N, C-alpha and C positions, 0 to 999 in steps of 0.2 A: 621237529620239523613238521610231522604230521599234524600236531596240535596247531601250529601257526597257520598251516594251509587251511585247516578247517575254519579257523577264525576269519581268515581272509574271505573264504567262500561265504561264510555267514554274513559278513558285511555286504558282499555283493548282492546277496539275496534279500536284504532288508528292503522294504518298500521305500521309495523316494519320499522324503519329507515334503509335504505340500506347503507351498508358500501361503502364509496367512493372509487374511483380507487386508491386514494393515500394511503389509510389506509386499509390494508386487509391482510388475509393470502393468500399467493400465492403458487401454486404447483411448486415444483422443478422438475428436470428431472426424478426423481424416482417416482413421484406422491405423495411424502410426502409434507405436508404443512409447510411453513416457515413464520414466522411473518414478516410483512413489514409495514413500515410507511414512508410517504413522504409528503412534502408540495404541490406537484404538482399533480393535477388531469389530466385527459386525455385532457381537453381543454387547460389547462396551458401548457402541453407538446407540443401541436400543435402550440401554439403561440410562445413559445421559440424556437422550431425547425425552424419555419419560419424565425424568426429573425436571427438565426445563418446562415441559407442558404443565406438570403438577404445580410448579412454582408460580406460573402465570395464572393458572385457572383456579387454584385453591387458595393462594395467598394474594397475588396480584401486584400491581405497580401503582405508583403515585403519579397522577397527571394533574399538573397545576394550571393548565390552560382551560378556562371555563368553556369556551366554545368546543374545543376538542373533547373535553369530558362529556359534554351533553351529546355530541354526535356519537361517541363511543357507546354511551348508554343506549342511545336509540338503536345502535347496531347490535346490541345484545350484551354488552358488558354489564356486570353486576357490581354494586357497591360492596367494598370489602371492609375489613375492620380498620378503623383509623380514618382520619380526615383525608379526603381526596384519593383514597386507594380504590382501584378498580380491579375486579377479577375478570380475566378474559376467558370466555368459554372455549372449551376445546374445539367446538364446531367453528367458531369465529377464527381461531388460530389456523385450523386446517384450511378454511376458505381463503384466508389471506395468503398463506404460503402457496396455495394452488394458483391464485390469481396474479401474484406478483411476477412480473417478467423475469424470465430466466436468462436474458441476455440484455446487453446495453451497448450503446455506441457513445463513446466519449469523443466528441468531434474536435478537430483542430480547425484553425481558420482556413487551412487548405485541406482538401479531401485526402491528400496523400498522408496527412498526419492523423487521420481518424483512427481511433482505437476501438476494436470490437471485442467485447468480453462475453463469454470466454473466448480466448484466442483460438482460431481454427486449428493451430498446431499443438494445442494443449499446453502451451507455455504460459509465460507471465509477462506483465508489463511492470516497469519500475517507475517510481515517482520520487521527487526530491522530498527532503524532510520539511516539516511544517512546525510552527509554534516556536521556533528558535528566537530567543531574545538577544543572542550574541552572535558575533561574526568573526571569523579568523581571516584576516586579510592575506591573500596569497602573495602579496608583494614582500611583506616582511614577517609573516606568520604571527603578527600581533593581534591580540583580542580587542574588540571594541563592541559597543552596543550596536545592534542591528539598526540600519538606517535605510533610507530610500536608495542611496547610491549602492549599498550592498544588494538590495533587491534587483537593481538593474544588472549587477554583476552575476548574481545567481542565474538570472534569465539568460545572460550571454553565454555562460558556461553550459547550462543545461540544454540550450539550443544545439550544442555541438555533440551531445552525448547520445549515441545511437540507442542505448538501452533505456534511456529515460523517455517514457512516453508522455508524461505530463508533469506539471510543476505546481507546487503548493506555495502560497504566499505566507511569509513569516510575520511575526509581530515586529513593528518598527518603532523606534524612538525618534524624537525630533519633530513630531507632529502631535496634535491633541490626542491624548490617550484614548478617549472615548470613540474616536474615529480612526484609530490607527489601522484597523482592518481595511477601511475604505481607501485610505491612502496607499497602503501596501498592495492591495488587490489592483487598484487603478494603475499603479506603476508597473506591476508585473504583466497584466493582460495587454498592456500597450507595447510590451517588448518581447513578446513571443508569439509565434504562430501555433505553438503546441497547446494542447488542452490545459486548462488551468483549474486547480482545485480551490474552491472558495471556503473560507472558514470565518463565519461571522462571530463577533465578540459580544453583541447584545442585540435584542430583537429590533430596536429602532433602525439598526444599520442594514438589516436584511434587504429591505426594499431598495436602498441606495445601491447595494452590491449587485442586486439583480438588474437594476437599470444600467449600471456600468457594463455588465455582461451583455445586455441587449445592445448598447451603443457599439461595443467592440464587435458584436456579431453582425451588425448592420440592421438592427431592428428586432422587436420582440418576436415577430413571425419567423424571422430567420433564426433566432435563438431557439425557438421551439423545433424548427426543422433540423437544425444542426447545433445541438447543445455544446457550445465551446467551453462550457464550464460545468462542473458538478459540485455539489455542496455537501459538507459534513453536518450531520445532526448527531448530538451526543446525549447519552444518558448521564444522569447524575447518580453514579453508583453509591449505594446499592438501590436499584429498582425504582428510580425516580426520574421524572422527565420535567425539566424546567419549562417555563413559558417560552423562552427564546427558541429552544430547540424544537418545540412543537410548532411554533410559528414558522420555522425553517421548513418543516415538512409541508405545511400548507402552501407556502410560497413556491417551493420546488414544484409542486403539482401545478400551480398557476402558470409557471414559466416553462414547464416541460423539462426540468433539469434533473438529472439522475442524483440519487441520494447515496451517500456513504453513511450507513447507520453504524455509529461508533460507540463501543463500550470500552472503558478504560479502568478495569478493576485493578486494585493493588492488593496482592496477596498479603494477608496479615493486617490489612488496613480496611479497605472498603469491601474486601472479599475474604473468605476464610483462608487460612494459611495452608492451602492445598492446591496443587496444580489442577486437579480434576474439578475442584470447586470453582476455581477461576474460570475454567471453560464453561461450566454450567451457568455461572453468573453472567458472563459475557453473552452467551447464547440466549439466555432469558431476556436480557435487555434488548438485544438485536431483534429477536422475534417479536418482542413487544413493540418496537418501533416499526417493524414490518406490518403488524396489525394496524397501527396508527396510520401508516401511509396508505394502506388498503382502504381505510375508512375516510381519511382526510384528503388524500391525493391519489385516487384510484388510477392504476396503470403506470404509476411512477416506478422506474427501475430502482431497486434497492440493492446495494452492495454491502454485504455483511463485513464489518470492520472491527474485529476485536484487537485492541492494542493492549498487550499484557505487561503488567509491571509487578515486581515483587519488592516488598519492603525489606531492606537489610535490617534484621532484628537488633543488630548492635548499634546502628547509627540512625535508623529511621529514614535513610535515603531510599529513593525509588530507583529500581534497577530494571532496565529493559533487556539486557544481554546476559544476565546470569543464567545458569542452567535451568532454574525453575521457570523463569519467564520463557525460555526457549521451548521447554517441554509443554508449557501451557499454550503457547502460540501454535505449536504443531497440532495439539489436540483440538484447539478451538477452530482451526481451519478445517480439519477433518469433520468436526461436528457440524459446521455450517455448510460445507460443500456436500459431503456424503450423507450426513444425517438429515439436513433440512433442504438440500438441493438449491442452495443459494450461491451466487457469486461471492467470492471472499477476498479480503484485502487486509493485510497486517504489515507490521514492520518486517521488512526483508533485508534491512541493513541498519546499522547503528551500533553504538557502543556506549559503555558507561564511563569511559575515560575522557578527560577533557582535551586530549590532543590526538593528532594523527600519528599514532605510534604503533609499536609492535602489538600491544594489547588490543588496540582498536582494530587492526587488521585481523587478528585471530578471532575476536568476538564477532565481527561482522561477517567473516567467512562462515562461521558456524551458524549464525542466524539466517544468512542467505540460503545455505544448504537445507537447514531444518524446515523452513517454511515453504521453500520451493518444492521440496520432496513431498510435503503434505498436500500440494496441489493449489497453492494460493494463486489467484488470478492477478493480484497486484502486490508487488513488493515495495513498500514505502520506506522512507528514511534515508534515501541517498544523500550523502553529505553531512548527516547529522552526527553530533558528538555529545558527550556529557548527558546521556539519557534524554536526547531530543531537545536540548535547550540551546545548542550552538550549531552553527552551520559553517562548514569549511569547503570552499570550491575545490581545493586540492583533494580532499577526501572524496568529493563527488566524482572526480575523474577516476580515482582508484576504484570506487564502488562500481562505476560503469564497466571497468575491466573485469571485476569479480562477477558481475551480472552476465557478461558475455560468456565467461567460462561456465557459469552455472546453467545457462540456457543450453549450451552444447552438451554439458554433462547429463542433462535429463534425457537427451535423445538416445533411445536404445539402438545399439549397433545392429546391423543386419547380418545374417549368417548364411546367405545363399552362396552357391559356388562362385559366382562372379565376385561378390564382396570378399570372399576368402582368397580369391586368386588361386582357386584350388588346382586347376590343371597345371599351372606353372609350379605350384608348390610340390606337386606329385612327381615332377621331373627335374627338380633343381639339382644341379651337379654338385659334386663334392667341392667345398670351398667357394661355391657360387654366391651370388648376391642378387638383390632385387632393385638395385639403383637404376638400372636401365630398363626395367620391366615396363611394358606398355601400361600395365595396371598402375604402377607407381606414378608414371608420367600423367596418366589420366586423372588420378585422384589426389595428387599431392596438394593441389590448391584448396582442397576442402579442409585442410588443417586449420584450426583456429590460430590466427596470428595476433599476438598482443599489440596493443597500441602504446602502452606506457610501461608494462612489466618488461623487465630486461632479461635477455638470454645471451649473456656474453661470457667469455672466458676471463681468467684472472688478468692476463696481460692487458686486454682492452679495458677492463674495469679500472686497473691502476692508471692507465694512460688518461682515462676520462676524469681523473681526480676523484675516483670513487663515487661517481654519479649514480644515484639510486632511482628506483621507481618513483619515489617522492619527488625528486628533482624533475623527472620527466613529466609527472602529473602537474607540478607547479608551472612548468613552462607551457603546458597545454592550456591550463586555466588562464594564464596571463595572455596567451595568444588569442583565446576566445574573447576575453574582455576587450582587448585592443581592437579586434576586428568588428565588434558589434556596432551597428549603426546608432548614433547618438539619439536620433529622433524616434527609434523604435519601428514598429511595423504598422501602426495605424496612421490614418490620414490626419492632417492638421486639424480639420474640423472635428474629428472624433476625439483627438487629444484635448481640444478646447472644451468640448462638451463634458468630458470626464472631469477635467479640472474644475469646471463650474459646478458640477454636481458635488465634488468633494468639498469645495468652498461652502456650498449650501449646507452640507452636512455638518461642517465645523460650526457654522453659525447656529443651526437649529437643534442639533442633537444635544449639544451642551446646554442649550436653553431649555430643552425638554426636562432636564433634571431640576430646573427651577420652576417647572409647572407650565412652561410655554411651549407646548408641542405643536408643530406645524406639520400637517400631512403633505407629503410630496406627491 
């Protein structure tokens, strides 16, 4: 007995283990605490940051845009080994990171839909998935190629989802392939008042897309004042920048549109088979794009967007929701936000399965929690399946529910006497309860109430015919589609102007590949 007592006393006397830098509650800009978790501590961040800078300054990146290359050299970049490779001096990297805005406004067509990053509450914004070629119709759950009707339905559903701050346009079939982005973007921006994410497919299309955004905003000056769109620019991993994506940076600066600087490394393919190496590769490419934006489009907000994939070494398939990709996503968000001080955006939803099934919900719940706890400002991928190649409106409704839960989960509880209902707790009678407590009555409405997730007993479940959350989400998606105005949110004149621009693009961009380029 004496021995056990001594051991208990020794345990009481041990110093409290300090929370590491990687796992803590962090104060947001309002002073409220938000839960955070990451694999990297302060020492790890310093090591990986140094590797990123060394990679860019001592080895460099390939820049294929002649004008951009010349301007970077004028700004201090040095030629590296190999054709078109430029080494970025440490001083230029530091200058670019210091000068790049630390906040951005992603405007909606209505000011109430504007998104400010980072959010004042320290939380995140969600967006729909992009790049999908396939669509799962909520009416019969059948798969088909993505088309313009599906784009309208994506907008209709996303307009009703409170957690979805902005919408990305997917790839569409049924239109000329070379102008598919123009048709998809034009359809989407005409059917939502929310912010829209632009994803160009080739450099000739960028000007058309920007002009469509200006039409929808009410003019180029209005677009600069209230950027209702933001645009993605991508690296070509490993460490290469195509002409088109460099052109995107230049045009974003011209139109005052925020940039999502995106790196898409595949572990074991375009990046080493290591989660830490993926984080370094993504960060190097994103910091490289930040330097390019500083030189080519100074003052443009840049949102770091590492989208992490892992190759299945047995099949060669790309995976976004395996544990390796999740770990790399968490580290890359930490590295970009804590290491380089940038706004950060990655997949915060998605799965590798082709259907809205149990696996899908498990995978996306894990990825939502993993990247939200890392501190991501934007969680992308709402509604996407099959490694970001398919969109399901039903899945989007379910993802909205998971996002609401995660937003509440990040909020640290308070521990003052009032929150604890301490006085009443100290005098509760034997066999008593708190159902009629003034504290319970006052705070009960603060509980998060689900929209489609079910909380019912067995009897009600059986009486409903075993109706599930999937059924509730499907009904919500179909109701949103049925209620959406057929004509969209733009005026008739705006719709006609966008249609004329798309028709012009069909005629002249295809001709450009035959040598007949016309400047718009």
